[in-house]
C-alpha positions in Angstrom: 25.9 -28.7 10.5 29.5 -26.9 10.1 31.4 -25.3 12.9 30.9 -22.2 10.9 26.8 -22.3 10.4 24.2 -20.9 13.1 22.4 -23.6 14.9 18.5 -23.9 15.1 18.9 -24.4 18.3 18.7 -22.7 21.4 22.6 -22.5 23.1 21.6 -21.0 26.4 24.7 -20.8 27.7 26.4 -19.1 24.7 23.5 -16.6 24.8 24.1 -16.0 28.2 28.2 -15.2 28.0 27.8 -12.7 25.2 25.2 -11.0 27.8 28.1 -11.5 30.6 30.6 -9.9 28.0 28.6 -6.9 27.0 26.9 -6.6 30.9 30.8 -6.3 31.8 31.4 -3.5 28.9 28.6 -1.4 30.0 30.0 -1.8 33.9 33.1 -0.7 33.2 33.1 2.9 33.3 30.6 2.9 35.6 32.7 1.2 38.1 35.1 4.4 37.4 32.8 7.0 37.9 31.5 6.1 41.0 35.3 5.1 42.0 36.7 8.6 41.5 37.1 9.8 44.6 38.5 6.8 46.2 40.8 6.2 42.9 42.1 9.5 43.5 42.3 9.1 47.3 44.7 5.8 46.8 47.0 6.9 44.1 47.6 10.5 44.6 46.0 11.7 41.0 43.6 14.5 40.6 40.4 14.4 39.8 40.9 15.9 36.6 43.2 13.2 35.2 40.9 10.3 36.0 37.6 12.3 34.6 40.2 12.4 31.0 41.1 8.9 31.5 37.6 8.1 32.0 37.4 10.8 28.8 40.0 9.3 26.5 38.1 5.5 27.2 35.0 7.1 25.4 37.2 8.7 22.4 39.3 6.2 21.9 36.4 3.4 21.1 34.1 5.4 19.1 37.2 6.9 17.4 38.3 3.6 16.5 34.8 1.3 16.3 34.6 1.8 12.9 38.1 0.2 11.9 37.8 -2.6 14.9 34.7 -3.3 12.3 36.8 -4.3 9.3 39.8 -5.4 12.3 37.0 -8.1 12.7 36.7 -9.1 9.4 40.4 -9.2 8.1 41.3 -11.5 11.7 38.7 -13.2 12.4 35.3 -12.1 14.1 36.0 -15.0 16.7 39.5 -13.4 17.7 38.1 -9.8 17.6 35.8 -11.0 19.8 38.2 -12.2 22.2 41.1 -9.8 21.7 38.0 -7.2 22.9 37.9 -9.0 26.1 41.5 -9.6 26.6 41.9 -5.9 26.3 39.3 -5.2 29.2 40.9 -8.0 30.7 44.1 -6.0 31.2 42.7 -2.6 31.7 40.6 -4.0 34.9 43.8 -6.3 36.2 46.0 -3.0 35.9 43.1 -1.2 38.0 43.4 -3.7 40.8 47.3 -3.4 40.7 48.1 0.3 39.8 49.6 3.0 41.9 49.3 6.2 40.0 47.7 7.4 36.8 49.8 5.9 34.0 48.9 2.5 33.6 45.1 3.6 34.2 45.7 6.4 30.9 47.5 3.5 29.4 45.5 -0.3 30.3 42.0 1.2 31.2 41.8 4.3 29.0 43.4 3.4 25.7 44.0 -0.4 25.2 40.1 -0.7 26.7 39.1 1.5 24.7 40.6 -0.1 21.7 38.9 -3.5 23.1 35.7 -1.5 23.3 36.0 -1.0 19.5 36.7 -4.5 18.7 34.2 -5.6 21.1 31.2 -4.3 20.1 30.7 -4.8 16.2 32.1 -8.3 16.7 29.9 -9.5 19.6 26.6 -8.2 16.9 28.7 -10.2 13.9 29.0 -13.7 16.3 25.0 -13.1 17.5 24.2 -12.5 13.4 26.4 -15.7 13.0 25.9 -17.7 16.3 21.7 -17.8 15.9 19.1 -17.2 13.7 15.4 -16.9 12.9 13.6 -16.2 16.7 16.9 -17.2 18.2 18.4 -14.6 16.9 16.3 -12.1 17.7 15.8 -13.7 21.6 19.8 -13.3 22.1 20.0 -8.9 20.9 17.2 -9.0 23.3 19.3 -11.2 26.3 22.3 -8.6 25.4 20.7 -5.3 24.7 18.5 -5.7 28.2 21.7 -6.8 29.7 23.2 -3.2 29.3 20.1 -1.7 30.8 20.7 -3.8 33.9 24.7 -2.7 33.9 24.0 0.6 33.4 21.3 0.8 36.0 23.1 -1.4 38.6 26.7 -0.8 37.5 26.7 2.5 39.9 25.2 0.6 42.9 27.9 -2.3 42.5 31.1 0.1 42.3 29.1 2.1 45.2 28.5 -0.8 47.1 32.1 -2.7 46.5 33.8 0.3 46.8 32.6 1.5 50.6 32.7 -1.2 52.0 35.7 -3.4 50.2 38.2 -1.5 47.8 37.2 -0.2 43.9 40.2 -2.4 43.4 37.8 -5.9 44.0 35.1 -3.4 41.8 37.7 -4.0 38.9 38.9 -7.7 40.1 35.5 -8.9 39.9 35.2 -7.4 36.6 38.5 -9.5 35.3 37.1 -12.4 36.9 34.2 -12.5 34.9 35.7 -12.4 31.9 37.5 -15.3 32.3 34.6 -16.9 33.3 33.3 -15.4 29.4 36.6 -16.7 27.7 36.6 -20.3 29.1 32.9 -21.2 27.2 35.2 -19.2 24.1 34.7 -22.6 22.2 30.6 -22.1 22.2 31.6 -19.5 19.5 31.5 -20.4 16.2 33.6 -17.9 13.8 31.6 -16.3 11.0 33.5 -16.3 8.3 34.6 -13.5 6.2 35.2 -13.5 1.8 35.5 -10.1 1.2 37.8 -8.1 -0.1 41.0 -8.6 2.3 42.5 -5.1 0.8 43.2 -2.1 3.8 41.5 1.0 2.7 43.9 3.1 4.7 42.3 7.0 3.5 39.0 5.7 4.9 40.4 4.3 8.1 41.9 8.1 9.2 39.0 9.9 7.6 36.7 7.8 10.1 38.8 8.2 13.0 38.9 11.9 12.2 35.3 11.7 11.6 34.4 10.1 14.2 36.9 11.3 17.0 36.0 15.0 16.7 32.5 14.9 17.0 33.2 12.6 20.2 35.6 15.0 21.2 33.2 18.1 20.9 30.4 16.3 23.2 33.1 15.3 25.7 33.7 19.5 25.3 30.7 20.5 25.9 30.0 18.6 28.6 33.0 20.4 30.5 31.0 23.1 28.9 34.1 25.3 27.7 36.2 24.8 24.8 35.4 25.3 21.3 32.8 22.8 20.7 31.5 23.7 17.5 34.7 24.0 15.6 35.6 20.6 17.2 32.1 18.8 15.9 32.6 20.8 12.8 36.1 18.9 11.7 34.0 15.6 13.0 31.4 16.2 10.5 33.9 17.6 8.1 35.5 14.1 8.7 32.6 12.4 8.1 31.5 14.2 5.0 34.8 13.2 3.3 34.4 10.1 4.1 31.2 9.5 2.9 32.8 11.1 -0.5 35.4 8.8 -0.5 34.0 5.5 0.3 31.3 6.5 -2.9 34.5 7.4 -5.0 36.2 4.0 -4.1 33.4 1.8 -4.9 32.7 3.3 -8.0 36.8 2.8 -8.7 36.0 -1.0 -7.7 38.4 -0.7 -4.8 38.1 -2.2 -1.3 36.7 0.9 1.1 36.6 0.7 5.0 32.9 0.6 4.7 30.3 -1.0 2.1 28.5 2.5 0.5 25.3 0.7 -0.3 25.3 -0.9 2.8 23.4 2.6 3.4 20.9 2.4 0.5 18.9 0.0 2.3 16.1 2.0 3.6 15.6 -0.2 7.1 19.3 -0.4 7.7 18.8 3.6 7.2 15.5 3.5 9.3 17.4 0.8 12.5 20.2 2.7 12.7 18.6 6.3 13.6 16.3 4.4 15.2 19.3 3.2 17.5 20.4 6.9 17.6 17.4 7.6 18.8 16.8 5.4 21.6 20.1 6.2 23.2 19.2 9.9 22.7 16.5 9.2 24.5 18.0 6.6 27.0 21.4 9.2 27.8 19.3 12.5 28.0 17.0 10.8 31.0 20.1 9.2 32.3 21.6 12.7 32.8 18.5 14.1 34.4 16.6 12.2 36.8 19.9 11.6 39.1 20.6 15.1 39.7 17.3 15.3 40.1 17.3 13.0 42.8 20.4 13.8 44.3 20.1 17.8 44.2 16.6 18.2 44.5 15.3 15.2 46.8 18.2 15.3 48.2 18.9 11.9 47.8 23.0 9.8 48.2 24.0 8.2 44.9 23.0 4.9 46.6 19.3 5.9 46.4 19.0 7.4 43.8 20.8 4.1 41.9 17.7 2.4 43.6 15.2 4.5 42.7 16.4 4.7 38.9 16.7 0.8 38.9 12.6 0.2 38.0 13.5 1.9 34.5 15.8 -0.3 33.6 14.3 -3.4 35.5 11.2 -3.3 33.7 13.3 -2.4 30.5 15.1 -5.9 30.8 11.9 -8.0 31.4 9.9 -6.6 28.7 13.0 -7.0 26.6 13.3 -10.6 27.7 9.6 -11.1 27.5 9.5 -10.2 23.9 12.4 -11.8 22.7 10.9 -14.8 23.6 8.2 -14.6 22.2 6.8 -16.6 18.9 4.8 -14.6 16.6 3.2 -11.1 17.6 2.9 -8.3 16.2 5.3 -6.7 13.9 9.2 -5.5 14.6 8.2 -2.3 13.6 5.1 -1.7 15.5 6.7 -3.1 18.4 9.2 -0.5 17.7 6.6 2.1 17.1 4.7 1.5 20.4 8.2 2.0 22.2 8.8 5.2 21.5 4.9 6.2 22.0 5.5 4.0 25.6 8.5 6.5 26.2 7.1 9.2 25.3 4.2 8.4 27.4 6.2 8.2 30.6 8.6 10.6 30.6 5.5 13.1 29.2 4.1 12.1 33.3 6.9 13.2 35.1 7.1 16.3 33.9 4.0 17.4 36.4 5.5 15.3 38.8 9.2 16.7 38.9 7.9 20.3 40.8 5.7 17.9 43.4 7.4 14.7 44.4 9.0 14.9 47.8 9.8 11.1 47.0 11.1 8.7 44.0 8.4 6.4 44.9 6.3 8.9 42.6 8.4 8.2 39.8 8.4 4.2 39.9 5.0 4.2 37.4 6.3 6.6 34.9 9.4 5.1 35.2 8.0 1.6 34.3 5.9 3.1 31.2 9.4 3.9 29.8 11.0 1.1 30.6 9.2 -1.1 29.4 9.2 1.1 26.4 12.7 0.7 26.0 12.4 -2.6 26.6 10.6 -2.9 23.7 13.0 -1.0 21.3 15.9 -3.2 22.7 14.0 -6.4 21.6 14.1 -5.6 18.2 16.3 -2.8 17.1 19.7 -4.7 16.7 17.7 -7.6 15.0 16.1 -5.5 12.4 18.8 -3.8 11.7 21.1 -6.5 11.1 19.6 -10.4 10.6 18.9 -9.2 6.4 22.8 -8.4 6.1 24.9 -11.2 4.5 27.7 -12.5 6.6 30.0 -10.8 4.8 29.0 -7.7 5.4 28.3 -7.9 9.0 30.8 -6.8 10.7 30.9 -3.8 8.7 26.7 -3.0 9.4 27.1 -4.1 13.3 30.2 -1.3 13.3 27.5 2.2 11.7 25.0 0.3 14.2 27.4 0.5 17.1 28.9 4.2 16.8 25.3 5.3 16.3 24.3 4.2 19.7 27.3 5.3 20.8 27.0 8.7 19.4 23.7 8.4 20.6 24.0 7.9 23.6 27.1 10.5 24.5 25.1 13.4 23.1 22.2 13.4 24.5 24.3 12.8 28.2 25.6 15.9 26.7 22.7 17.9 25.4 20.2 16.9 27.5 23.2 18.4 30.2 23.7 21.2 29.0 20.3 22.5 28.1 19.5 22.0 31.7 22.2 24.4 32.6 22.3 26.8 30.3 17.8 26.7 31.5 19.2 26.7 35.6 21.3 30.0 34.1 18.7 31.9 32.9 15.8 30.8 35.7 18.3 31.7 38.4 19.1 35.1 36.5 15.9 36.1 35.8 14.3 35.1 39.5 17.0 37.2 41.0 16.4 39.8 39.1 12.8 40.1 39.5 13.4 39.4 43.8 11.8 42.2 45.9 13.5 40.9 48.9 17.5 40.5 47.6 18.7 44.1 47.5 19.9 45.5 43.6 23.2 45.8 44.3 23.3 41.8 45.2 20.8 40.5 42.4 23.4 39.8 39.7 26.1 38.6 42.3 23.3 36.5 44.1 22.1 35.3 40.5 26.3 34.2 39.9 26.4 33.0 42.9 23.7 30.2 41.9 24.5 29.1 39.1 28.2 28.5 39.9 27.6 26.6 43.5 24.0 25.7 43.4 23.0 23.8 40.5 24.1 20.6 41.9 23.9 21.2 45.3 20.5 20.7 47.7 19.1 22.8 49.6 20.3 22.1 52.8 24.4 21.6 51.4 23.2 25.8 50.1 22.0 26.3 53.6 25.5 25.7 55.6 27.5 28.4 52.5 24.4 31.0 53.4 25.0 30.5 57.3 26.3 34.2 57.3 23.3 35.9 55.2 20.5 37.6 57.0 17.6 35.0 57.4 15.2 36.7 54.8 18.6 37.1 51.8 18.8 32.8 53.3 15.0 32.0 52.7 14.9 34.0 48.8 17.9 32.4 47.8 17.0 29.0 48.9 13.3 29.7 47.2 14.8 30.9 44.4 16.7 27.4 44.0 14.2 25.3 45.1 11.8 26.7 42.7 14.2 27.4 39.6 16.0 23.3 39.4 12.6 21.6 38.4 11.9 23.4 35.9 15.2 23.3 34.6 15.0 19.8 34.9 11.1 20.0 33.2 13.2 21.9 30.6 15.7 19.2 30.0 13.1 16.1 30.0 11.8 17.9 27.2 15.3 16.4 25.1 14.0 13.2 25.5 10.5 13.3 25.0 10.7 15.4 21.4 13.5 12.3 20.5 11.1 9.5 21.5 8.2 11.6 19.5 10.7 11.6 16.4 11.5 7.9 16.5 7.7 7.2 16.7 7.4 9.0 13.8 9.9 7.3 11.7 8.1 4.0 13.0 5.5 4.8 11.3 7.9 5.4 8.1 9.0 1.4 9.1 5.3 0.1 9.1 5.1 1.1 5.6 7.9 -1.4 4.6 7.8 -4.9 4.6 9.1 -6.9 7.5 13.2 -7.5 7.1 13.8 -10.7 6.4 16.7 -12.8 7.9 20.1 -13.4 5.3 20.2 -16.6 7.2 16.6 -17.8 6.7 17.2 -18.8 3.2 15.2 -15.6 1.9 16.9 -12.9 0.1 18.7 -10.4 2.2 18.7 -7.2 1.1 21.8 -6.3 0.9 23.3 -8.9 -1.5 
C-alpha cells in the first residue's frame, strides 16, 4: 500500500484529529459571539466593530470556498489542510494578544476566513482519500457529529471561560487544540490530483461575486436594513453567470474552476440539495430556540445552552451509532427517516411553545429532532462525496461545503426575519384591538413593543413600564406574553417546511441505486 492510498484498517487517531479540526472550525465563531461584550470592554472597540468582524469572517469564507477547493487541487489537499489550520491558529493567537480592532479584522476575520475556505473542502477530500467503505462513512459521521457538538457546547465553553477566566484564554486553548491536530499531520496521506493545473481566473472572480453577493445579502437581511434584494440579485446573477461560463469553458475543453459535469450526477445534485436543506432546518431551529428560552422563559445564555444541548447530543450519539453500523437500511432510507424525525420533533414543539414553563419540557421533542439530524449527518456527506473520483473530490467538496454554509446562513437569517416580521404584525394587531390601551397610544405602544420588547423578557419589560398606570402595564405585558410564542411558532414553520421538502427529496433518492464508493473498485459516478 502506498502513502497515497486509503487504508482498510480504521485509523481512530486520525479520525479523532479530523474531528478535532472540525470542532475548532465551528467553535471559533461561537466563542467570538459569546465574548462580544468582554472584547468590547477590553480593547475599547464598539459592538458594531466586533459584529462587523464576525460578518466579514463569514463573508470571506463563503466567497472563497470554491476557489479554496481548487487551491487544494493545485498545492495538494494535505498542504491546503495545514495552511487552513495555521490560518485559524494565527487568528486565535491574534485574539489572545490584540489590543485593538485592527488585528481582529486582519488576522481573525480575513485570514481566518481564508483558512476556513481552504480547510472545509480539503478536510472532506482527505476523509475521502484516507478512508474507504464503511470506515469512510464512519469518519464523515464523526466529523459531522463533532460540528454538532461544537455548535451546542461552543457558547457554553466560551461563556464559562469568558465569565470565570478570560476570553483570551478561550482563544489560546483553541490555538492549543490546533497545535495538537498539527502534531498528528504525519498520519494524513495526501490525495493526488492529476487534472489540469490551468487557472480559471474569470470563473474564480464570478464565484467570489456570486457567493459573496448572496452571503452579503443574507448578512444585511439579518441586520434588518439595506438593499437586501438588490445585493442578493447581484449574487444570483454572479452564480448564473458562473454556470454559463463553466459550460462554455467545458465545451471549449478548457480548464474550469469547477467541472460542470459534477451536476450531471443526480445523486450528487440530490446530496448537495439535502445538505442545504439540513443546514437551513438546523439554522432556523438554532435561531428560534435560544430566543424562546431567553426571552420567554427568562433563561440566561448558560441555561439556554444547557436546554438546547439535547438536540446536539442526540445528533452526535445517533450519528456515531449509525456511522459504526455495518449493513443496515439503505442510505436514502436513513436520510428519509432523518428528515421525518426532524419534522416530527419540531411539530411536537409547536403546541409546547406557548405552554412550557421550563426548558425540560423541550427535552423529548429535541431528542427526536436531534436523532433525525444525527441520521442526516451520518449519511449525507458520504452519500454525496464517496462516489466522486479523487481527481474531482475537492471540487465536489467545495460545492458541498458551500451549500451547507449557505443553508445555515439562510436558515438563521430567514427564520429570524420571519420571526421579527410576525412579531411586528402581531404587536400591531393586538395593540389595535386592545380595549385597555387608549386609542391615541395604540400605535405608539405597538412601535415600542416592536423596538424594545422583541428580545426582552417580561421582567425586563416591566422595568421599562414602571411609570405607566398599572392597567397599561398589565396590558402591555399581556400583549408581549401572547405575541412572542405565536411569532416563534410561526418561525418554527420554516425548518418544518424545509424538513418536509427534504423528506420529499429523500423519496426521489430511494428510487435511485445506492451510490458506490469510487475507492471500492466500482465504477464512479464521474469517470
